[in-house]
VODO-866209 format. One line per field, with one value per residue (C-alpha): x negated, y negated, z; residue number from 1; residue in three letters. Coordinates in steps of 0.2 Angstrom, whole numbers, plus 2048, in hexadecimal, padded with zeros to 3 digits. Last residue first. Layout:
east: c(X ...);
north: c(Y ...);
up: c(Z ...);
n: c(NUM ...);
res: c(ALA ...);
***
This chain:
east: c(E16 E07 E09 E06 DF5 DEF DE4 DE0 DCC DBE DAE D9F DA5 DB6 DBC DCE DDC DEC DFC E0C E1D E2A E36 E3C E48 E4A E56 E4E E53 E53 E50 E3E E44 E4F E40 E3C E4A E4A E39 E3A E4E E44 E35 E42 E4D E3F E3B E4A E4D E3A E40 E50 E49 E49 E51 E5F E50 E48 E3C E41 E4A E58 E59 E54 E60 E6E E6C E6B E7B E84 E7B E83 E94 E94 E8F E7E E75 E80 E80 E6C E6F E7D E70 E63 E6E E73 E61 E5C E6A E65 E53 E56 E4B E3C E31 E2C E1F E20 E10 E0D DF7 DF1 DDD DD0 DD4 DD3 DE0 DDF DEE DF3 E06 E0F E04 E0F E12 E19 E1F E2D E23 E1A E2C E2A E1A E21 E2F E22 E17 E27 E2A E17 E17 E28 E1F E12 E21 E2D E2B E2E E3E E4A E46 E52 E50 E3D E3A E3E E33 E23 E23 E29 E1A E0D E12 E0E DFF DF8 E09 E09 E0B DFE DF0 DF5 DF0 DE2 DD9 DD6 DD0 DD7 DD2 DCC DDF DE5 DDE DE3 DF6 DF3 E08 E01 E0B E03 DF0 DF3 DF6 DE5 DD9 DE2 DE2 DCE DCB DD6 DC9 DBA DBF DC7 DB5 DAB DB5 DB0 D9F D9D DA7 D99 D89 D96 D95 D83 D7F D87 D81 D71 D72 D79 D6B D5F D68 D68 D54 D53 D5F D54 D43 D49 D4F D41 D36 D40 D3F D2D D2A D35 D2A D18 D21 D28 D17 D0C);
north: c(7D5 7D1 7BF 7C2 7CA 7BB 7B2 7A1 7A0 79B 79D 7A6 7BA 7B6 7AC 7AC 79F 7A6 79A 79B 795 789 785 774 775 76A 762 75A 749 745 731 735 745 73A 732 743 746 736 738 749 746 738 746 755 74B 749 759 760 754 758 76B 768 761 74D 746 73D 735 738 72C 71C 714 711 724 72A 71E 726 738 733 72A 73B 745 73C 73E 74D 74F 757 746 73D 748 748 73E 74D 75C 754 752 763 769 761 768 77A 779 77F 77C 770 773 76A 778 773 77F 787 78A 799 799 7A8 7B9 7BA 7AB 798 790 780 778 76C 76D 762 765 75D 762 753 74A 75B 75F 74E 755 764 75D 753 760 76C 759 758 76B 76E 763 773 780 778 786 791 784 794 7A2 798 7A0 7A9 796 78F 79C 79A 789 78B 798 78F 77E 788 791 79C 7A1 7B4 7B9 7C6 7B7 7B2 7C3 7C6 7B6 7C2 7B7 7A8 795 798 79D 78E 787 791 791 77C 776 769 76E 780 775 76A 777 781 772 76E 780 782 771 778 783 77B 770 77F 785 775 773 784 77F 772 777 784 777 76C 77A 77F 76D 76A 77A 774 762 76C 777 766 75D 76E 770 75C 75C 76E 766 756 75D 76A 75A 751 762 762 750 752 761 759 74A 752 75D 74E);
up: c(90E 904 908 91B 918 90E 919 915 915 921 91A 923 91A 91F 92D 932 92C 930 927 930 925 92B 91C 916 907 8FA 8EC 8DE 8D7 8C4 8BF 8B8 8AE 8A6 89E 899 893 889 882 87C 874 867 863 862 856 84A 84D 848 838 833 833 82C 81D 81A 808 811 81C 82C 838 830 83D 833 832 842 84A 842 845 855 855 84D 859 868 85F 85D 870 875 875 881 88D 890 8A2 8A7 8A0 8AC 8BB 8B8 8B8 8C7 8D1 8C7 8CD 8DF 8EF 8EB 8F8 909 915 927 92D 93B 93C 944 945 946 94A 95B 95B 95B 95A 94F 94F 944 932 92A 916 904 8F3 8ED 8E2 8DC 8D6 8CB 8C5 8BE 8B5 8AB 8A8 89F 897 88F 88A 882 871 871 874 866 85A 86A 86D 861 872 87D 88D 88B 883 894 8A0 893 897 8AA 8A9 8A0 8AB 8BB 8B5 8C4 8CB 8C5 8DA 8D7 8D0 8E3 8EA 8E0 8E9 8F9 908 902 8FC 8EC 8E7 8EC 8DE 8D2 8D8 8D3 8DA 8E3 8F1 8F2 8ED 8FB 904 901 904 914 91B 917 920 92E 930 92D 93A 948 946 947 955 95E 95A 962 96F 973 971 97D 989 988 989 997 9A0 99A 9A5 9B5 9B5 9B3 9C0 9CD 9CB 9CD 9DE 9E0 9DE 9E9 9F6 9F9 9F8 A04 A11 A0D A14 A21 A27 A24 A2E A3C A3E A40);
n: c(236 235 234 233 232 231 230 229 228 227 226 225 224 223 222 221 220 219 218 217 216 215 214 213 212 211 210 209 208 207 206 205 204 203 202 201 200 199 198 197 196 195 194 193 192 191 190 189 188 187 186 185 184 183 182 181 180 179 178 177 176 175 174 173 172 171 170 169 168 167 166 165 164 163 162 161 160 159 158 157 156 155 154 153 152 151 150 149 148 147 146 145 144 143 142 141 140 139 138 137 136 135 134 133 132 131 130 129 128 127 126 125 124 123 122 121 120 119 118 117 116 115 114 113 112 111 110 109 108 107 106 105 104 103 102 101 100 99 98 97 96 95 94 93 92 91 90 89 88 87 86 85 84 83 82 81 80 79 78 77 76 75 74 73 72 71 70 69 68 67 66 65 64 63 62 61 60 59 58 57 56 55 54 53 52 51 50 49 48 47 46 45 44 43 42 41 40 39 38 37 36 35 34 33 32 31 30 29 28 27 26 25 24 23 22 21 20 19 18 17 16 15 14 13 12 11 10 9 8 7 6 5 4 3 2 1);
res: c(UNK UNK UNK UNK UNK UNK UNK UNK UNK UNK UNK UNK UNK UNK UNK UNK UNK UNK UNK UNK UNK UNK UNK UNK UNK UNK UNK UNK UNK UNK UNK UNK UNK UNK UNK UNK UNK UNK UNK UNK UNK UNK UNK UNK UNK UNK UNK UNK UNK UNK UNK UNK UNK UNK UNK UNK UNK UNK UNK UNK UNK UNK UNK UNK UNK UNK UNK UNK UNK UNK UNK UNK UNK UNK UNK UNK UNK UNK UNK UNK UNK UNK UNK UNK UNK UNK UNK UNK UNK UNK UNK UNK UNK UNK UNK UNK UNK UNK UNK UNK UNK UNK UNK UNK UNK UNK UNK UNK UNK UNK UNK UNK UNK UNK UNK UNK UNK UNK UNK UNK UNK UNK UNK UNK UNK UNK UNK UNK UNK UNK UNK UNK UNK UNK UNK UNK UNK UNK UNK UNK UNK UNK UNK UNK UNK UNK UNK UNK UNK UNK UNK UNK UNK UNK UNK UNK UNK UNK UNK UNK UNK UNK UNK UNK UNK UNK UNK UNK UNK UNK UNK UNK UNK UNK UNK UNK UNK UNK UNK UNK UNK UNK UNK UNK UNK UNK UNK UNK UNK UNK UNK UNK UNK UNK UNK UNK UNK UNK UNK UNK UNK UNK UNK UNK UNK UNK UNK UNK UNK UNK UNK UNK UNK UNK UNK UNK UNK UNK UNK UNK UNK UNK UNK UNK UNK UNK UNK UNK UNK UNK UNK UNK UNK UNK UNK UNK);
***
């Protein structure tokens, strides 16, 4: 009888220990998965912020990129918020006589920017966690130098910059009725610019930008419960 009671108690104790162990194991696993879940969520949120920032950069939209950095003023200080406007102002500064055709230049500048965007890309090639957040290694490809593209554009427009080319263009404008022998200089210039604008935009479609690819480090940290790109490196 005593032996049976000992065995019974031993069995019950073994069952209790076994169930307790299983419960502890289940709790440990639950805590482990909860920890992994938070870490995974942080990693995903950080990468989402980085991707949004880099998407804006390769789209040459620095106003959008500023939404994903810890200090938007750093982006603003670069003066690249309006790429189109900056390019247009630069073109006019270099050729002041073109100021009167500013509105006509807008679609040409925008076309060139869209063409440049075609060669802009990035790839996240490494990711690591550190005390400040997540550090990403980015391979960024952007236009290198516009000189080659400008040379291609000039070459494609050569026939319209020679004396014979200009006379041919005037003949086409006269025969089409876009200008007449009594047209003013401004009317002739506007008609000429309209025709050349179309030809320039067609030529832009066929130019090739030289590119450069560089690796860069980007740190994404949590600021005010939001994952943002760290701009500290931009200040250096």
